[in-house]
C-alpha angles and dihedrals in degrees: 000000000000127000091240092056091067099028126144087257091063094050101034101035121204134308094269092116095066092087092046091051091051092046094061093040106241100152105149104003107239134146129215091208107035098057092224122134120206125219114296141163096277129055117245105222097141109085090195090070090069125088102195115187102219118203117253095252093197118171090220128028118239119258119261147128112322110270117218120212134191123206120220110191112029103196124112097301095040092050090046092050091049091055092044089053093050092047091049096052103029113187091351094072137045141181115234106168141036132194134185141138091244128062093210090058090052091048094049094049093045093050094049093049090051093046097047101034106019090238119144118203111201123237092243090062095052112091130191129199143046088295094051091104091064091053093049091050091049094048096090100266125151096206131035121208109204115200106143120124105297096250090073096045101089094056092044093047091051091049092050093049093048087053089051097244126150111239142216108185127175122237136284096055094195143002102213140029094261089058093046091054091049090052093047092052092047090047091058089048090051090053091052091050094047093242122158119231129187118182111198096259091136096181090071087060098051125101091218094057095041092047092050089048090053092048090052090048087058089058096260093153099016119234116000110244109166140001133206117203125186141184102167109157145131131294117291124225123285138185124227119218118281119204089223092059127085120225092264094047092052093049094049093046087049094039101138088066099053120080096212091056102037106018090237119285095284085067102030099045113004091054086086092067095038088053090055090055092049090048096049095043091045092226143060126248121264098213143013137205117187150142137209144166147204115240111152113002109132099198140026131027104276138113126254096216143020135189117187136174111210117198123206123211092255096054098262119128143214116209112206133188131170133171139174105198128122123236097033135112108275132213129171108176148086133246122200116199120205138175090259104032148319136279122211119200129183132165094217103032142040119307116210147163124224134182124238091276092053097254111150114244101170138004137179128189131188111291099135148084115290106273088228088063096035094060089058091047088053092049093049092046093050091050094049096043094036093236112167107245128155122154097174098099096046091049092046089055090051090048091051089050089055092046088052089055092047093052092048091052093046093051101030090229137110113266126196132214089237091056090050094050091048093047126109092206112158118168130204139032120321094233130049110212129142091245142066112318100172094243100124092054091068101028112118135172110250117251113194126221131001131314090223 
């Protein structure tokens, strides 16, 4: 396999996107509601410069008119998000429409909602096909829950915003730079329309993460110098080919193993940890150098592991590793290093702060609502109390950071943020039909560098 076959050109595309970026007015990517600062000419060491808009974190949502939601993407995560939403809002919310490309996904989601919440969704509000998202959006809902494979999310998010719907969308919000730009443009539109957007980055809705962030902002470990972020876990699920399935059906049912649908696991899963680093540093990296490999994956075209060094504009670094292989030592957490100590954060375990000698200064264990429910409580609260809240831009920046790491690993070369933003990368087949699209015939696992 030649170097040119998996060159930066292949994975970055050309510079055609420069005009598009200017047209929607990115410039420096900042958000008035997320509290994130993108890379700039000066280092942000002073936490007091930041104006982070924390979520409400109420135990119970405020009363109000019943909010109607529609679910687009009714697989495991979509069904889970639907139940999280109903648990968050209780009798003050409902789900009135479902959409998916597969009938069995609709049926499974519908049955679980009825079993767990006694809610019946009528046949006429259950939509099948690649255009099902349009029908759900047009069905009279107030909120759209987006949980399809990530490739489809940018188009669906844009459509929901144009229809003036509040949005919960799962991470990652895109898989390529074309999708990131579409999300960024729609995010600005959502701000202008006063819409509320939550993006499935649960750690930003957890007391333990927010409390550690606040402690660090009060100089608990001094100036941040380096971060380590990990999602090293076991193999995810996969689907073997079924003779009854077309090529497209197999890929969508096996979506977490195909880069064009999921973004590879550094984007689809590890973006959670990368997002924490971007959040705590208050900026995104400006370049990445990484590597990865495929060792055991039985389907798809993705890697099993990545290791990336992300460099910020002020010389600080984020060290990132992620892996999906069984029988290995696992770690899903983040470590922030400072001039006076370290902070350890973890969604499932204890978060704590220690000084340079290892003495514990602060700790926080789980005594809170599930973050999967809390993020929906925060969305409902922000809608009812008209609190500005839009996570789409911050999450899009974290997704682009992860894509930058993926491209570096695929090519074996350093990749910059500027290259990513000027890229016309667009993954996947040109046509969405539930049939054979010729994609698998040319799909190959990236091999970095030269064989020489």
